[in-house]
Biopython code that builds the backbone (N, CA, C, O; Angstrom):
import numpy as np
from Bio.PDB.StructureBuilder import StructureBuilder

atoms = [
    (1, "UNK", "N", (0.832, -1.181, 0.000)),
    (1, "UNK", "CA", (0.000, 0.000, 0.000)),
    (1, "UNK", "C", (0.879, 1.248, 0.000)),
    (1, "UNK", "O", (1.787, 1.373, 0.822)),
    (2, "UNK", "N", (0.613, 2.147, -0.902)),
    (2, "UNK", "CA", (1.403, 3.379, -1.020)),
    (2, "UNK", "C", (0.890, 4.410, -0.020)),
    (2, "UNK", "O", (-0.315, 4.624, 0.113)),
    (3, "UNK", "N", (1.817, 5.033, 0.669)),
    (3, "UNK", "CA", (1.461, 6.043, 1.654)),
    (3, "UNK", "C", (1.408, 7.410, 0.980)),
    (3, "UNK", "O", (2.151, 7.657, 0.030)),
    (4, "UNK", "N", (0.548, 8.292, 1.454)),
    (4, "UNK", "CA", (0.511, 9.648, 0.899)),
    (4, "UNK", "C", (1.845, 10.345, 1.128)),
    (4, "UNK", "O", (2.524, 10.095, 2.125)),
    (5, "UNK", "N", (2.204, 11.196, 0.225)),
    (5, "UNK", "CA", (3.471, 11.911, 0.334)),
    (5, "UNK", "C", (3.214, 13.348, 0.749)),
    (5, "UNK", "O", (2.415, 14.057, 0.136)),
    (6, "UNK", "N", (3.897, 13.758, 1.787)),
    (6, "UNK", "CA", (3.812, 15.145, 2.217)),
    (6, "UNK", "C", (4.697, 15.981, 1.304)),
    (6, "UNK", "O", (5.746, 15.530, 0.845)),
    (7, "UNK", "N", (4.260, 17.190, 1.052)),
    (7, "UNK", "CA", (5.035, 18.093, 0.205)),
    (7, "UNK", "C", (5.264, 19.403, 0.939)),
    (7, "UNK", "O", (4.466, 19.802, 1.787)),
    (8, "UNK", "N", (6.346, 20.055, 0.610)),
    (8, "UNK", "CA", (6.742, 21.289, 1.284)),
    (8, "UNK", "C", (5.737, 22.416, 1.103)),
    (8, "UNK", "O", (5.716, 23.358, 1.895)),
    (9, "UNK", "N", (4.901, 22.333, 0.069)),
    (9, "UNK", "CA", (3.934, 23.411, -0.162)),
    (9, "UNK", "C", (2.590, 23.170, 0.529)),
    (9, "UNK", "O", (1.663, 23.964, 0.372)),
    (10, "UNK", "N", (2.481, 22.082, 1.292)),
    (10, "UNK", "CA", (1.266, 21.838, 2.071)),
    (10, "UNK", "C", (1.297, 22.730, 3.304)),
    (10, "UNK", "O", (2.366, 22.993, 3.854)),
    (11, "UNK", "N", (0.125, 23.198, 3.742)),
    (11, "UNK", "CA", (0.104, 24.026, 4.943)),
    (11, "UNK", "C", (0.196, 23.142, 6.185)),
    (11, "UNK", "O", (-0.147, 21.960, 6.161)),
    (12, "UNK", "N", (0.663, 23.744, 7.253)),
    (12, "UNK", "CA", (0.750, 23.019, 8.520)),
    (12, "UNK", "C", (-0.636, 22.543, 8.943)),
    (12, "UNK", "O", (-0.786, 21.415, 9.413)),
    (13, "UNK", "N", (-1.645, 23.390, 8.782)),
    (13, "UNK", "CA", (-3.010, 23.016, 9.166)),
    (13, "UNK", "C", (-3.511, 21.837, 8.346)),
    (13, "UNK", "O", (-4.166, 20.943, 8.882)),
    (14, "UNK", "N", (-3.211, 21.827, 7.063)),
    (14, "UNK", "CA", (-3.624, 20.722, 6.195)),
    (14, "UNK", "C", (-3.013, 19.408, 6.682)),
    (14, "UNK", "O", (-3.699, 18.389, 6.758)),
    (15, "UNK", "N", (-1.754, 19.436, 7.001)),
    (15, "UNK", "CA", (-1.061, 18.227, 7.478)),
    (15, "UNK", "C", (-1.643, 17.782, 8.815)),
    (15, "UNK", "O", (-1.931, 16.600, 9.005)),
    (16, "UNK", "N", (-1.817, 18.716, 9.733)),
    (16, "UNK", "CA", (-2.330, 18.382, 11.055)),
    (16, "UNK", "C", (-3.758, 17.851, 10.992)),
    (16, "UNK", "O", (-4.131, 16.967, 11.764)),
    (17, "UNK", "N", (-4.548, 18.384, 10.081)),
    (17, "UNK", "CA", (-5.932, 17.926, 9.944)),
    (17, "UNK", "C", (-6.007, 16.533, 9.334)),
    (17, "UNK", "O", (-6.751, 15.677, 9.814)),
    (18, "UNK", "N", (-5.235, 16.308, 8.274)),
    (18, "UNK", "CA", (-5.254, 15.005, 7.596)),
    (18, "UNK", "C", (-4.573, 13.918, 8.411)),
    (18, "UNK", "O", (-5.019, 12.771, 8.425)),
    (19, "UNK", "N", (-3.495, 14.282, 9.087)),
    (19, "UNK", "CA", (-2.683, 13.314, 9.820)),
    (19, "UNK", "C", (-2.396, 13.823, 11.232)),
    (19, "UNK", "O", (-1.298, 14.316, 11.491)),
    (20, "UNK", "N", (-3.351, 13.716, 12.139)),
    (20, "UNK", "CA", (-3.126, 14.213, 13.501)),
    (20, "UNK", "C", (-1.972, 13.517, 14.218)),
    (20, "UNK", "O", (-1.458, 14.030, 15.212)),
    (21, "UNK", "N", (-1.565, 12.357, 13.720)),
    (21, "UNK", "CA", (-0.437, 11.655, 14.330)),
    (21, "UNK", "C", (0.882, 12.412, 14.115)),
    (21, "UNK", "O", (1.913, 12.017, 14.660)),
    (22, "UNK", "N", (0.857, 13.488, 13.330)),
    (22, "UNK", "CA", (2.062, 14.297, 13.123)),
    (22, "UNK", "C", (2.262, 15.337, 14.230)),
    (22, "UNK", "O", (3.311, 15.979, 14.287)),
    (23, "UNK", "N", (1.275, 15.510, 15.103)),
    (23, "UNK", "CA", (1.396, 16.498, 16.191)),
    (23, "UNK", "C", (2.698, 16.329, 16.973)),
    (23, "UNK", "O", (3.398, 17.317, 17.192)),
    (24, "UNK", "N", (3.053, 15.100, 17.406)),
    (24, "UNK", "CA", (4.307, 14.957, 18.152)),
    (24, "UNK", "C", (5.549, 15.371, 17.366)),
    (24, "UNK", "O", (6.547, 15.789, 17.954)),
    (25, "UNK", "N", (5.492, 15.258, 16.055)),
    (25, "UNK", "CA", (6.641, 15.671, 15.232)),
    (25, "UNK", "C", (6.796, 17.184, 15.301)),
    (25, "UNK", "O", (7.903, 17.685, 15.503)),
    (26, "UNK", "N", (5.700, 17.916, 15.135)),
    (26, "UNK", "CA", (5.759, 19.375, 15.258)),
    (26, "UNK", "C", (6.268, 19.755, 16.646)),
    (26, "UNK", "O", (7.092, 20.659, 16.784)),
    (27, "UNK", "N", (5.774, 19.063, 17.675)),
    (27, "UNK", "CA", (6.210, 19.357, 19.040)),
    (27, "UNK", "C", (7.688, 19.035, 19.240)),
    (27, "UNK", "O", (8.408, 19.794, 19.888)),
    (28, "UNK", "N", (8.138, 17.918, 18.687)),
    (28, "UNK", "CA", (9.550, 17.538, 18.810)),
    (28, "UNK", "C", (10.471, 18.626, 18.250)),
    (28, "UNK", "O", (11.523, 18.921, 18.816)),
    (29, "UNK", "N", (10.054, 19.211, 17.133)),
    (29, "UNK", "CA", (10.862, 20.259, 16.501)),
    (29, "UNK", "C", (10.572, 21.644, 17.099)),
    (29, "UNK", "O", (11.077, 22.658, 16.615)),
    (30, "UNK", "N", (9.752, 21.668, 18.158)),
    (30, "UNK", "CA", (9.395, 22.907, 18.845)),
    (30, "UNK", "C", (8.732, 23.924, 17.918)),
    (30, "UNK", "O", (8.900, 25.134, 18.072)),
    (31, "UNK", "N", (7.980, 23.404, 16.960)),
    (31, "UNK", "CA", (7.215, 24.249, 16.047)),
    (31, "UNK", "C", (5.820, 24.423, 16.648)),
    (31, "UNK", "O", (5.097, 23.445, 16.838)),
    (32, "UNK", "N", (5.454, 25.637, 16.939)),
    (32, "UNK", "CA", (4.199, 25.929, 17.638)),
    (32, "UNK", "C", (3.005, 25.968, 16.688)),
    (32, "UNK", "O", (2.120, 26.810, 16.844)),
    (33, "UNK", "N", (2.972, 25.080, 15.723)),
    (33, "UNK", "CA", (1.929, 25.082, 14.699)),
    (33, "UNK", "C", (0.591, 24.564, 15.212)),
    (33, "UNK", "O", (-0.464, 24.972, 14.726)),
    (34, "UNK", "N", (0.634, 23.674, 16.187)),
    (34, "UNK", "CA", (-0.596, 23.091, 16.718)),
    (34, "UNK", "C", (-1.375, 24.197, 17.435)),
    (34, "UNK", "O", (-0.933, 24.718, 18.458)),
    (35, "UNK", "N", (-2.528, 24.542, 16.890)),
    (35, "UNK", "CA", (-3.360, 25.590, 17.466)),
    (35, "UNK", "C", (-2.982, 27.008, 17.060)),
    (35, "UNK", "O", (-3.613, 27.964, 17.510)),
    (36, "UNK", "N", (-1.971, 27.158, 16.224)),
    (36, "UNK", "CA", (-1.528, 28.495, 15.808)),
    (36, "UNK", "C", (-2.469, 29.070, 14.754)),
    (36, "UNK", "O", (-2.920, 28.356, 13.858)),
    (37, "UNK", "N", (-2.758, 30.345, 14.863)),
    (37, "UNK", "CA", (-3.638, 31.019, 13.912)),
    (37, "UNK", "C", (-3.026, 31.101, 12.510)),
    (37, "UNK", "O", (-3.755, 31.286, 11.535)),
    (38, "UNK", "N", (-1.709, 30.966, 12.395)),
    (38, "UNK", "CA", (-1.058, 31.043, 11.091)),
    (38, "UNK", "C", (-0.923, 29.684, 10.405)),
    (38, "UNK", "O", (-0.526, 29.620, 9.242)),
    (39, "UNK", "N", (-1.246, 28.602, 11.108)),
    (39, "UNK", "CA", (-1.105, 27.251, 10.543)),
    (39, "UNK", "C", (-1.837, 27.068, 9.210)),
    (39, "UNK", "O", (-1.336, 26.351, 8.345)),
    (40, "UNK", "N", (-3.009, 27.693, 9.013)),
    (40, "UNK", "CA", (-3.674, 27.531, 7.711)),
    (40, "UNK", "C", (-2.948, 28.246, 6.563)),
    (40, "UNK", "O", (-3.247, 28.011, 5.392)),
    (41, "UNK", "N", (-2.021, 29.096, 6.897)),
    (41, "UNK", "CA", (-1.327, 29.891, 5.880)),
    (41, "UNK", "C", (0.131, 29.488, 5.681)),
    (41, "UNK", "O", (0.659, 29.596, 4.574)),
    (42, "UNK", "N", (0.780, 29.026, 6.742)),
    (42, "UNK", "CA", (2.196, 28.662, 6.653)),
    (42, "UNK", "C", (2.361, 27.270, 6.069)),
    (42, "UNK", "O", (1.760, 26.304, 6.540)),
    (43, "UNK", "N", (3.182, 27.185, 5.039)),
    (43, "UNK", "CA", (3.486, 25.885, 4.450)),
    (43, "UNK", "C", (4.554, 25.192, 5.295)),
    (43, "UNK", "O", (5.156, 25.804, 6.177)),
    (44, "UNK", "N", (4.776, 23.932, 5.016)),
    (44, "UNK", "CA", (5.840, 23.218, 5.728)),
    (44, "UNK", "C", (7.186, 23.858, 5.440)),
    (44, "UNK", "O", (8.060, 23.891, 6.306)),
    (45, "UNK", "N", (7.356, 24.364, 4.236)),
    (45, "UNK", "CA", (8.581, 25.092, 3.898)),
    (45, "UNK", "C", (8.715, 26.342, 4.770)),
    (45, "UNK", "O", (9.797, 26.637, 5.278)),
    (46, "UNK", "N", (7.613, 27.072, 4.940)),
    (46, "UNK", "CA", (7.622, 28.252, 5.812)),
    (46, "UNK", "C", (7.983, 27.868, 7.243)),
    (46, "UNK", "O", (8.792, 28.535, 7.888)),
    (47, "UNK", "N", (7.379, 26.787, 7.734)),
    (47, "UNK", "CA", (7.645, 26.332, 9.101)),
    (47, "UNK", "C", (9.133, 26.027, 9.275)),
    (47, "UNK", "O", (9.745, 26.416, 10.269)),
    (48, "UNK", "N", (9.698, 25.334, 8.305)),
    (48, "UNK", "CA", (11.119, 25.002, 8.383)),
    (48, "UNK", "C", (11.974, 26.272, 8.429)),
    (48, "UNK", "O", (12.936, 26.350, 9.193)),
    (49, "UNK", "N", (11.622, 27.257, 7.615)),
    (49, "UNK", "CA", (12.380, 28.512, 7.609)),
    (49, "UNK", "C", (12.201, 29.282, 8.918)),
    (49, "UNK", "O", (13.171, 29.774, 9.496)),
    (50, "UNK", "N", (10.959, 29.382, 9.377)),
    (50, "UNK", "CA", (10.657, 30.133, 10.599)),
    (50, "UNK", "C", (11.397, 29.555, 11.809)),
    (50, "UNK", "O", (11.904, 30.296, 12.651)),
    (51, "UNK", "N", (11.451, 28.228, 11.881)),
    (51, "UNK", "CA", (12.053, 27.565, 13.046)),
    (51, "UNK", "C", (13.477, 27.067, 12.783)),
    (51, "UNK", "O", (14.033, 26.308, 13.577)),
    (52, "UNK", "N", (14.058, 27.497, 11.669)),
    (52, "UNK", "CA", (15.432, 27.121, 11.308)),
    (52, "UNK", "C", (15.638, 25.608, 11.326)),
    (52, "UNK", "O", (16.597, 25.099, 11.905)),
    (53, "UNK", "N", (14.703, 24.898, 10.671)),
    (53, "UNK", "CA", (14.767, 23.440, 10.591)),
    (53, "UNK", "C", (15.327, 23.004, 9.250)),
    (53, "UNK", "O", (15.218, 23.720, 8.255)),
    (54, "UNK", "N", (15.919, 21.838, 9.235)),
    (54, "UNK", "CA", (16.324, 21.215, 7.982)),
    (54, "UNK", "C", (15.039, 20.687, 7.343)),
    (54, "UNK", "O", (14.421, 19.761, 7.868)),
    (55, "UNK", "N", (14.639, 21.266, 6.223)),
    (55, "UNK", "CA", (13.365, 20.912, 5.598)),
    (55, "UNK", "C", (13.296, 19.429, 5.255)),
    (55, "UNK", "O", (12.267, 18.793, 5.482)),
    (56, "UNK", "N", (14.360, 18.875, 4.720)),
    (56, "UNK", "CA", (14.358, 17.453, 4.349)),
    (56, "UNK", "C", (14.141, 16.562, 5.568)),
    (56, "UNK", "O", (13.372, 15.602, 5.508)),
    (57, "UNK", "N", (14.807, 16.872, 6.658)),
    (57, "UNK", "CA", (14.653, 16.086, 7.877)),
    (57, "UNK", "C", (13.240, 16.238, 8.451)),
    (57, "UNK", "O", (12.623, 15.256, 8.863)),
    (58, "UNK", "N", (12.746, 17.449, 8.474)),
    (58, "UNK", "CA", (11.401, 17.728, 8.976)),
    (58, "UNK", "C", (10.358, 16.946, 8.173)),
    (58, "UNK", "O", (9.490, 16.288, 8.747)),
    (59, "UNK", "N", (10.449, 17.021, 6.853)),
    (59, "UNK", "CA", (9.516, 16.282, 5.993)),
    (59, "UNK", "C", (9.653, 14.772, 6.196)),
    (59, "UNK", "O", (8.655, 14.053, 6.210)),
    (60, "UNK", "N", (10.867, 14.304, 6.349)),
    (60, "UNK", "CA", (11.087, 12.872, 6.545)),
    (60, "UNK", "C", (10.436, 12.387, 7.835)),
    (60, "UNK", "O", (9.812, 11.325, 7.855)),
    (61, "UNK", "N", (10.578, 13.157, 8.911)),
    (61, "UNK", "CA", (9.988, 12.763, 10.197)),
    (61, "UNK", "C", (8.456, 12.805, 10.126)),
    (61, "UNK", "O", (7.784, 11.935, 10.681)),
    (62, "UNK", "N", (7.916, 13.805, 9.452)),
    (62, "UNK", "CA", (6.466, 13.866, 9.274)),
    (62, "UNK", "C", (5.991, 12.666, 8.459)),
    (62, "UNK", "O", (4.982, 12.040, 8.786)),
    (63, "UNK", "N", (6.722, 12.357, 7.407)),
    (63, "UNK", "CA", (6.362, 11.232, 6.544)),
    (63, "UNK", "C", (6.405, 9.919, 7.325)),
    (63, "UNK", "O", (5.540, 9.060, 7.147)),
    (64, "UNK", "N", (7.394, 9.765, 8.175)),
    (64, "UNK", "CA", (7.499, 8.559, 9.010)),
    (64, "UNK", "C", (6.274, 8.413, 9.907)),
    (64, "UNK", "O", (5.748, 7.313, 10.073)),
    (65, "UNK", "N", (5.823, 9.522, 10.484)),
    (65, "UNK", "CA", (4.643, 9.477, 11.357)),
    (65, "UNK", "C", (3.404, 9.057, 10.573)),
    (65, "UNK", "O", (2.582, 8.284, 11.065)),
    (66, "UNK", "N", (3.277, 9.566, 9.366)),
    (66, "UNK", "CA", (2.137, 9.198, 8.515)),
    (66, "UNK", "C", (2.215, 7.719, 8.151)),
    (66, "UNK", "O", (1.210, 7.012, 8.216)),
    (67, "UNK", "N", (3.389, 7.249, 7.772)),
    (67, "UNK", "CA", (3.570, 5.864, 7.355)),
    (67, "UNK", "C", (3.347, 4.897, 8.520)),
    (67, "UNK", "O", (2.733, 3.845, 8.338)),
    (68, "UNK", "N", (3.838, 5.241, 9.710)),
    (68, "UNK", "CA", (3.674, 4.379, 10.877)),
    (68, "UNK", "C", (2.207, 4.197, 11.216)),
    (68, "UNK", "O", (1.776, 3.085, 11.524)),
    (69, "UNK", "N", (1.439, 5.265, 11.166)),
    (69, "UNK", "CA", (0.013, 5.191, 11.479)),
    (69, "UNK", "C", (-0.725, 4.350, 10.452)),
    (69, "UNK", "O", (-1.666, 3.634, 10.795)),
    (70, "UNK", "N", (-0.309, 4.429, 9.198)),
    (70, "UNK", "CA", (-0.964, 3.677, 8.130)),
    (70, "UNK", "C", (-0.732, 2.170, 8.287)),
    (70, "UNK", "O", (-1.532, 1.367, 7.807)),
    (71, "UNK", "N", (0.348, 1.788, 8.951)),
    (71, "UNK", "CA", (0.667, 0.371, 9.135)),
    (71, "UNK", "C", (-0.120, -0.261, 10.272)),
    (71, "UNK", "O", (-0.206, -1.486, 10.361)),
    (72, "UNK", "N", (-0.692, 0.556, 11.135)),
    (72, "UNK", "CA", (-1.414, 0.034, 12.307)),
    (72, "UNK", "C", (-2.724, -0.581, 11.892)),
    (72, "UNK", "O", (-3.470, -1.074, 12.738)),
]
sb = StructureBuilder()
sb.init_structure("model")
sb.init_model(0)
sb.init_chain("A")
sb.init_seg("    ")
for serial, (resi, resn, name, xyz) in enumerate(atoms, 1):
    if name == "N":
        sb.init_residue(resn, " ", resi, " ")
    sb.init_atom(name, np.array(xyz, "f"), 0.0, 1.0, " ", f" {name:<3s}", serial, name[0])
structure = sb.get_structure()
C-alpha cells in the first residue's frame, strides 16, 4: 500500500488535519503550529524557515509518522 506523500507546499493546518499523528513531530521540533492562527497559511517550507529546521529532515519525520500510522 502506497502512503501519501507530504510536500513542502502543504500548509501546517492541512497536514495536522489530515494526519493528527504528526502532532508529536511538530512538538519535537518545537514548532508551535498546533493551534496556531497562522497554521492555515504557513506551508511546511515556511515552518522550516521560521524555526530554522532542515526541511528534508522535517519532511522525513512527518512522513514517518504518517507511514507508521498507516501500518497500524
